C-alpha positions in Angstrom: 22.8 -6.7 -15.1 26.5 -6.3 -14.6 28.9 -3.9 -16.3 28.8 -3.2 -20.0 31.1 -1.2 -22.2 29.6 0.9 -24.9 31.2 1.4 -28.4 32.6 4.7 -27.0 34.4 2.8 -24.2 32.1 4.1 -21.5 31.2 1.6 -18.7 27.5 1.2 -18.0 27.0 -0.4 -14.6 24.0 -0.6 -12.2 24.9 2.7 -10.6 24.8 4.4 -14.0 21.5 2.7 -14.9 19.9 3.6 -11.5 21.0 7.3 -11.9 19.7 7.3 -15.5 16.3 6.1 -14.3 16.3 8.6 -11.4 17.0 11.4 -13.9 14.2 10.1 -16.2 11.7 10.0 -13.4 12.6 13.3 -11.7 13.5 15.5 -14.6 10.1 15.7 -16.3 11.7 15.1 -19.7 10.7 12.4 -22.1 12.3 9.0 -22.4 13.9 9.9 -25.8 15.3 13.2 -24.5 17.0 11.5 -21.5 18.2 8.6 -23.6 19.7 10.9 -26.2 21.4 13.1 -23.6 23.0 10.0 -21.9 23.9 8.3 -25.2 21.9 5.2 -24.5 19.1 3.6 -26.4 15.5 4.4 -25.7 14.6 0.8 -25.3 17.5 0.2 -22.9 16.5 3.1 -20.7 12.9 1.9 -20.8 14.0 -1.6 -19.8 16.1 -0.2 -16.9 13.1 1.8 -15.7 10.8 -1.2 -15.7 13.5 -3.4 -14.0 14.0 -0.8 -11.2 10.3 -0.2 -10.8 9.7 -4.0 -10.3 12.6 -4.1 -7.9 11.2 -1.2 -6.0 7.7 -2.7 -5.9 9.0 -6.0 -4.5 11.5 -4.4 -2.0 9.1 -4.2 0.9 6.7 -1.9 2.6 6.1 1.5 1.1 4.7 4.6 2.5 1.3 4.1 0.9 1.2 0.5 2.2 2.1 1.6 5.7 -0.7 4.3 5.5 -3.2 1.7 4.4 -2.1 -0.7 7.3 -2.5 2.2 9.8 -6.0 3.0 8.3 -7.0 -0.6 8.6 -5.8 -0.8 12.2 -7.9 2.2 13.1 -10.9 0.8 11.3 -10.4 -2.5 13.3 -10.3 -0.6 16.6 -13.6 1.2 15.7 -15.3 -2.0 14.6 -14.2 -3.8 17.8 -15.6 -0.9 19.9 -18.9 -1.0 18.0 -19.0 -4.8 18.4 -18.4 -4.6 22.1 -21.1 -1.9 22.5 -23.6 -4.0 20.6 -22.8 -7.0 22.8 -23.5 -4.9 25.9 -26.7 -3.6 24.4 -27.9 -7.1 23.5 -27.2 -8.3 27.1 -29.1 -5.3 28.5 -32.0 -6.0 26.0 -32.1 -9.6 27.0 -32.3 -8.7 30.7 -35.1 -6.2 30.0 -37.0 -8.8 27.9 -36.7 -11.3 30.8 -37.9 -8.8 33.3 -40.8 -7.8 31.0 -41.7 -11.4 30.4 -41.7 -12.1 34.2 -43.8 -9.0 34.8 -46.2 -10.0 32.1 -46.7 -13.5 33.5 -47.2 -12.0 37.0 -49.8 -9.6 35.7 -51.5 -12.3 33.6 -51.7 -14.6 36.7 -52.7 -11.9 39.0 
């Protein structure tokens, strides 16, 4: 966005804009109240907030994303363990079936 001078001679740079947005987000006050206190337009402050929100969103991993990745990794571990258990049980079941089939054929023949 760069630096901008207001009609009062004040310089508005990215640091000012970022601080204005931080104040808006953390103060609990309305957009109009913060804009009036800082001497900037409501639409300008709203545009700065949207700009910094988009930049924040695209900046990389966030805590909630990291939590979701951790949750998914745990879920993968659980699913792999369940899969491995089912594989073992199916092998055991196949062996039992083979033994029962062999026993049944011996009994039928005997």
